[in-house]
Each structure stands twice: as structure tokens, then as C-alpha cells.
C-alpha positions in Angstrom: 0.0 0.0 0.0 1.4 3.5 -0.8 2.7 5.3 2.2 1.8 8.8 1.1 -1.8 8.5 2.5 -1.6 6.2 5.5 0.0 8.6 8.0 -2.3 11.5 7.1 -5.4 9.3 7.2 -4.5 7.7 10.5 -3.6 11.1 12.0 -6.8 12.8 10.9 -9.0 9.9 12.1 -7.3 10.0 15.4 -7.6 13.7 15.7 -11.3 13.4 15.0 -11.7 11.0 17.9 -9.6 13.4 20.1 -11.8 16.3 19.2 -14.9 14.4 20.1 -13.3 13.4 23.4 -14.0 10.8 26.0 -17.3 12.3 27.0 -18.7 11.4 23.6 -18.1 7.8 24.6 -21.2 6.0 25.7 -22.0 4.5 29.0 -25.1 3.0 30.5 -25.2 5.8 33.1 -26.7 9.2 33.0 -23.5 11.1 32.2 -24.2 13.8 29.6 -22.3 14.0 26.3 -19.7 16.7 25.7 -20.3 19.0 22.8 -18.0 18.3 19.9 -15.9 21.3 18.9 -17.5 23.2 16.0 -14.5 22.4 13.8 -15.7 18.8 13.9 -18.0 18.9 10.9 -18.0 15.2 9.9 -21.2 14.4 8.1 -21.6 18.0 6.8 -20.9 18.1 3.1 -19.0 21.1 1.6 -18.5 22.4 5.2 -16.6 25.6 4.3 -19.2 26.6 1.7 -22.1 25.7 3.9 -20.7 27.8 6.8 -20.9 30.9 4.6 -24.7 30.5 4.4 -25.7 29.6 8.0 -24.5 29.7 11.6 -24.2 26.5 13.7 -24.1 26.2 17.5 -24.2 23.2 19.8 -25.1 22.7 23.4 -24.5 19.8 25.8 -27.3 17.6 27.1 -28.1 17.7 30.8 -27.6 14.8 33.2 -31.2 13.6 33.2 -31.4 13.1 29.4 -27.7 12.6 28.6 -28.0 8.8 28.3 -30.4 9.3 25.4 -29.4 12.6 23.8 -25.9 13.5 22.5 -26.4 17.2 22.2 -28.6 20.1 21.1 -27.9 22.1 18.0 -29.2 25.3 16.3 -28.9 26.6 12.8 -29.8 30.1 11.7 -29.7 31.8 8.3 -30.5 35.1 6.7 -30.4 34.9 2.9 -32.7 37.7 2.1 -31.7 39.1 -1.3 -29.7 36.0 -2.0 -30.6 32.8 -3.8 -31.6 29.8 -1.8 -28.9 27.5 -0.7 -29.2 23.7 -0.5 -27.4 22.4 2.6 -26.3 18.7 2.2 -25.5 16.2 5.0 -24.5 12.6 5.2 -26.6 12.2 8.4 -25.5 10.1 11.4 -27.6 7.0 12.2 -29.8 8.7 14.7 -33.1 10.5 15.2 -33.3 14.3 15.4 -36.2 16.2 16.9 -36.4 19.7 15.4 -38.3 22.9 16.1 -38.3 24.9 13.0 -39.4 28.4 11.8 -38.6 28.8 8.1 -40.0 30.2 4.9 -41.1 26.7 3.9 -42.3 25.1 7.1 -42.8 25.8 10.8 -43.4 23.3 13.5 -41.9 20.5 15.5 -40.8 17.3 13.8 -39.3 13.9 14.5 -36.8 13.2 11.8 -36.0 9.6 11.3 -32.6 8.2 10.1 -31.9 9.5 6.6 -30.4 6.7 4.5 -29.7 8.9 1.6 -28.0 12.3 1.4 -30.1 14.8 3.3 -30.8 18.0 1.4 -32.4 21.0 3.1 -33.2 24.2 1.2 -32.3 27.4 3.1 -34.1 30.5 1.9 -35.1 33.9 3.2 -34.8 33.9 7.0 -35.1 30.8 9.1 -33.9 28.8 12.2 -34.0 25.3 13.5 -33.3 24.1 17.1 -32.6 20.4 17.1 -32.2 17.6 19.6 -29.8 15.0 18.4 -30.5 11.7 20.0 -27.9 9.0 20.4 -28.1 6.1 17.9 -30.9 4.0 19.3 -31.6 6.6 22.0 -35.0 7.8 20.7 -36.2 4.2 20.3 -35.1 3.3 23.8 -36.5 6.5 25.3 -39.9 6.3 23.7 -40.3 2.5 23.2 -41.1 3.1 19.5 -39.8 1.2 16.5 -37.8 4.0 14.8 -37.6 2.0 11.6 -41.2 3.0 11.0 -40.2 6.6 10.2 -36.9 6.0 8.5 -36.3 8.6 5.7 -39.3 10.7 6.9 -40.1 13.8 9.0 -43.2 13.2 11.1 -45.0 16.0 13.1 -43.9 15.8 16.7 -47.3 15.5 18.2 -48.1 12.5 15.9 -45.2 10.6 17.5 -45.5 12.1 21.0 -49.1 13.4 21.6 -48.0 14.8 25.0 -45.8 17.3 23.2 -48.8 19.5 22.3 -47.7 23.1 22.8 -44.0 22.2 23.2 -43.1 23.6 19.8 -44.7 27.0 20.5 -42.9 27.3 23.8 -39.5 26.4 22.3 -39.8 28.8 19.4 -41.0 31.6 21.7 -37.9 31.3 23.9 -35.3 34.0 23.3 -32.1 31.9 23.6 -30.8 28.4 22.8 -30.1 27.9 26.5 -33.8 28.6 27.3 -34.9 26.3 24.6 -32.8 23.5 26.0 -34.3 24.0 29.4 -37.8 23.8 28.0 -37.1 20.6 26.1 -35.3 19.0 29.0 -38.1 19.8 31.4 -40.5 18.1 29.0 -38.4 15.0 28.4 -37.2 14.6 32.0 -40.7 14.0 33.1 -41.0 10.8 31.1 -40.6 7.4 32.8 -38.2 4.9 31.3 -36.8 1.5 32.3 -33.3 0.2 32.0 -32.9 -1.5 28.6 -29.9 -3.9 28.2 -30.6 -4.1 24.5 -30.1 -0.4 24.2 -26.9 -0.6 26.1 -25.7 -3.2 23.7 -26.7 -1.2 20.7 -24.8 1.8 22.0 -21.6 -0.3 22.4 -21.9 -1.7 18.9 -22.6 1.6 17.2 -19.7 3.2 19.1 -17.4 0.5 17.9 -18.6 0.9 14.3 -17.9 4.6 14.4 -14.6 4.6 16.2 -12.9 1.3 15.1 -11.9 1.9 11.5 -10.9 -1.7 11.2 -14.6 -2.7 11.4 -15.8 -2.7 7.8 -18.0 -5.9 7.6 -21.1 -7.0 9.6 -19.6 -10.4 10.2 -16.7 -8.7 12.1 -19.4 -7.1 14.3 -21.3 -10.2 15.0 -18.2 -12.1 15.9 -16.8 -9.4 18.2 -20.1 -8.9 20.1 -21.3 -12.6 19.8 -24.7 -11.5 18.4 -26.4 -13.6 15.6 -26.8 -11.6 12.4 -30.6 -11.8 12.5 -30.7 -10.6 16.1 -28.4 -7.7 15.2 -30.6 -6.8 12.2 -33.7 -6.8 14.4 -32.1 -4.7 17.1 -30.8 -2.1 14.6 -34.2 -1.8 12.9 -36.0 -1.3 16.2 -33.5 1.1 17.9 -31.4 2.7 15.1 -33.8 2.6 12.2 -31.4 1.2 9.6 -29.5 -2.0 9.2 -25.9 -2.7 10.5 -24.4 -2.9 7.0 -25.8 0.6 6.2 -24.5 2.0 9.5 -21.0 0.7 8.8 -21.0 2.1 5.2 -22.3 5.4 6.4 -19.5 5.9 9.0 -16.8 4.9 6.5 -18.3 7.3 3.8 -18.3 10.1 6.4 -14.7 9.4 7.2 -13.8 9.5 3.5 -15.7 12.7 2.9 -14.2 14.4 5.9 -10.6 13.5 4.8 -11.3 14.7 1.3 -12.8 18.0 2.5 -9.8 18.6 4.8 -7.4 18.0 1.9 -5.7 15.0 3.5 -5.9 12.6 0.6 -3.0 12.0 -1.7 -3.9 8.6 -3.0 -7.5 7.4 -3.5 -6.5 3.8 -3.8 -5.0 3.9 -0.3 -8.0 5.8 1.1 -10.3 3.1 -0.3 -8.2 0.4 1.3 -8.1 2.2 4.6 -11.9 2.5 4.6 -12.4 -1.2 3.9 -13.4 -1.0 0.2 -12.4 -3.8 -2.2 -10.7 -1.2 -4.5 -10.7 2.4 -5.5 -13.4 1.8 -8.1 -15.9 0.5 -5.6 -15.2 3.4 -3.2 -15.5 6.0 -6.0 -18.8 4.6 -7.3 -20.4 4.5 -3.9 -19.1 7.9 -3.0 -20.4 9.4 -6.2 -23.8 7.7 -5.7 -24.2 9.0 -2.1 -22.5 12.4 -2.3 -23.4 13.3 -5.9 -19.9 13.8 -7.3 -16.7 11.9 -7.7 -14.2 11.9 -4.7 -11.6 14.0 -6.6 -14.2 16.5 -7.7 -15.5 16.8 -4.1 -11.9 17.4 -2.9 -11.3 20.1 -5.5 -14.6 21.8 -4.6 -13.7 21.7 -1.0 -10.3 23.2 -1.6 -11.9 26.0 -3.7 -14.3 26.8 -0.9 -11.6 26.7 1.7 -9.5 29.1 -0.3 -12.4 31.5 -0.8 -13.0 31.6 3.0 -9.3 32.1 3.6 -9.1 35.0 1.1 -11.9 36.8 2.9 -10.4 36.3 6.3 -6.7 37.1 5.5 -5.8 40.4 3.9 -4.2 40.1 0.5 -0.5 39.4 0.6 -0.5 38.2 4.2 
């Protein structure tokens, strides 16, 4: 294998884990997740370009809800007098509850796992306050089969009738901190039982995300001593997508992140590092999911990064 890529790939993957930190590791206890640094944009496609069109903030989850929720996030934009922008994301395998006020829709929604590239049009003025649940967390917390709303956004009160009026209270709050308090007060009042299956799902998903040697489902079943059909049922019930898709999504996110950061010198080595049979297989899947070939994506990312830099740094500096 060529050596020009291995060190940069390994270094960036390790740096990504360091940024996310030990608090992003999952335990069965109620410890809240730490908020990843905002320079951790894995999953966001064209991150430098996207940052020019909207703001992004994240808040940590409180101790009562931290075993189910990873963090809160908010996005705001003001594109008045400018054309709409289509924000693209390779979403994580998790459910997001969102409270939105935009030119196209306003309300509270449960957003199931998106198994294709998620595209959201940003136009005029808008904002979204979101609750990112852990993979499997929404299913464990609510007792619902989250596979039933995969690739769909369902009105919040259709999923949780007790949330009547919650969206209005959240959107009326004047700060993200107040919005977090309102949401946590609502969710903290729910009763839940310890769920060993959820704890197992958390362990498996964490290994899938962090162990870059895990590239096949049979490796997962062997490591965790779980029959394949049991694993598939658990993932449908708690995660909302199959284990093979989750593995592929994490590796594609890794590849897109490395390409966007400009750390790829050799596509064949990247494909091997991510567990693909060869460069052609990786390139085809990347193009099918992202919408452009890996090298084209890397060039577009470099162009956007240079545009941002030229606006921040004075000419000649």
C-alpha cells in the first residue's frame, strides 16, 4: 500500500476522535455527552461553503437526558436578497427532533434516520433548534420502533401526543439555553426502564464509528457474539437502519471528511483504509451517495476553503 496516505489518514481519524473526546463515549449511566468542537464537521458536506450560508451552534445535554441525547444544535440563516442554498449532509444513524421556523415550514418534527444524502433548502430567513438523540436513543426513550419513520419527517405530536404546545414554547424562547431547558423539562418527566438491548446497541454503534478496522457485519457479530438476524432486528428497532448501512455510512463520512480537509493524496490507499475492495468500488459508492466523484469533491472543498481564507486574511498576508 502506498505510504503517502496512510499517515495523514490515520492522523486525521485519530484527531477526529480526540476532538470528540472521552465524554462522547457512551456508558449506561446518565453522564451527559460533551459537545464536539465546531471544527468537527464530519457528516456535513461542503462544510466551508455551507458555513458561509448559515450559523451553527451546539449545546450539551443535561444529566437527566444525557444517556439518550448526544447534544442540542441550532442553525440560523438570513439569505434575504440572495438565492436559496441547499445544505447537504451525510446524516448520522440517529433521530433528530427539530423545532423549525422557516419560509417553507414551521413546527416540531421527528426526523428519522436519513439513509440517503439529506438536502435542506435554506431560503429567506429561518432557524432550527434540534435535539440529536444517540443512535438508538430515541427508540429506547420512547419505546417506539424507529424504523417506522426512516427517511421521513413526522409531526412531533403524531409521535408524542403529550408534546402538544411544546413547539410553540420552544420557538417563543429567546435563547438556545432557554430552549434547551424547555425541552429537557419536557423529556425529563418521562418514565423509562433500563434496557440492556439499548446498552448493547450503544456499544456496537460506538465500535462501528470509532474502530476503523470494522468494515464488515460479520466482524461485528463475531466481536459482540450476536447472531446476524438478532443484530438486524435490534438495529431496525433502535437505530432505524441495518448494521451494514451504518458501517458504510460511517466509512463514507470518514472519506468525505478526509477529502474535505485536503488530507488525501492517494484514492486507492484511502479506499483500502476505509475497507473497500478497491478504488473503483469506493468511487462509485461515494459518487452515488454524495453526488460527485471523490476528486471533484476534494477540489470543490479546496476551492471553498481558499475562498474563505481569502476573505479572512488580507491580501499578501
